[in-house]
N, C-alpha and C positions, 0 to 999 in steps of 0.2 A: 257311432250311430246304431240305434237298435233296429231290429228287423221291422219291416212295414207290413201291414195287413192289406192284401189285395183282394178284391172280389170281382164278380162278373161285370159289375157296373164300371169300376174304375180301372180295370185291367189294361185297356188300350192306353189310357192316359199315363198311368204309373209304370207300365212295363214297356209297351210297344213304342211309346213316344219318349221314353227316358233318354237323357243325354249321356247316361252311364250305362254300362252293361248291368243286367239284372239277373240274379240267381233267384228263381222262383221255386219254392218248395211246396209241393202239393201234399196235403196231410190231412188227418182227421183225429178227432179227440180219442177215439177208441183204438187207435193204431199204436201198438207198443213201440216198434222201431221208430215211429215218427216222434214219439216222446223222448227216445234216446237221442236222436239227432237234433232235436229242438235247441238244447243248451249249447251244442257245438256251433250251430248256425248263429245263435245269439252272440257267442264269444267272437266268432269270425267277423260278425258285422261291426263289432266294436274295435276291431284291429285293422280293418281294411277301409280305405276311402276310394279304392278304384272300382268298386262294385257295390250295387244295392242288393241287399238280401231281403227278399220278400217271401211271405207265406200266404197260401190260399187253402182254406178249409173246403175240401171237395164236397162235404155233405151240405154245406150252405151255398155252394157255387158250382152247380153241375155243368154249366155251359162251357167254361174254359177248359177244364180237364178233358171233357169229351172232344172238343175241337183239337186238342193236341194228343189225343189217343192215350191218355193216362189210363192204365189198366191195373196198376198196383201202386201202393204207396208205402213209404215215401218215394216220390219221383221228383227229381229236381231238373229244371231246364235252365239253361243260360241263354238269355236274350241279349242280342247285340244289334244295334241299329234296326230294331223292329222285327228281327228274325230270331227264331230258335236255332242256336248254333251248336249246342251240346246237351246231352241227356245223361243223367246218372240215376239208377234205381237202387233202392235199398239203403239202409243205414251204413255209414262209412266212418272210419276214424278221421279225426280232424286232419291229420297229415295227408291222407289220401284225398279228402275233399279239397284241401288247399292246392294240392298238385293238380287235380282236375280243373279247378278254377283257373290256375295260372296257365295251364295248357290250352284252355279254351278262350282265353282273352288274347 
């Protein structure tokens, strides 16, 4: 499965009401570390069926990042049963991201 695009309008439906945990990556086009982590998240989304991996462009969607106190990007939050349960900031190698996801589920 590929990553899904989430925006302020569909955030509640796609993330908070999801029947699976969701890793939401807050990113922007101009962010170098975001561009580095993007392919890693795409790869992980194709390998895992226990979590949905989603991306939200903070420039196009200011409400949700503000609601969750996102101050730097990339910031990734894992949502489980409608609640943010884990946060990771900055670009990480795939092995570290996978370990973080596994530890958060």
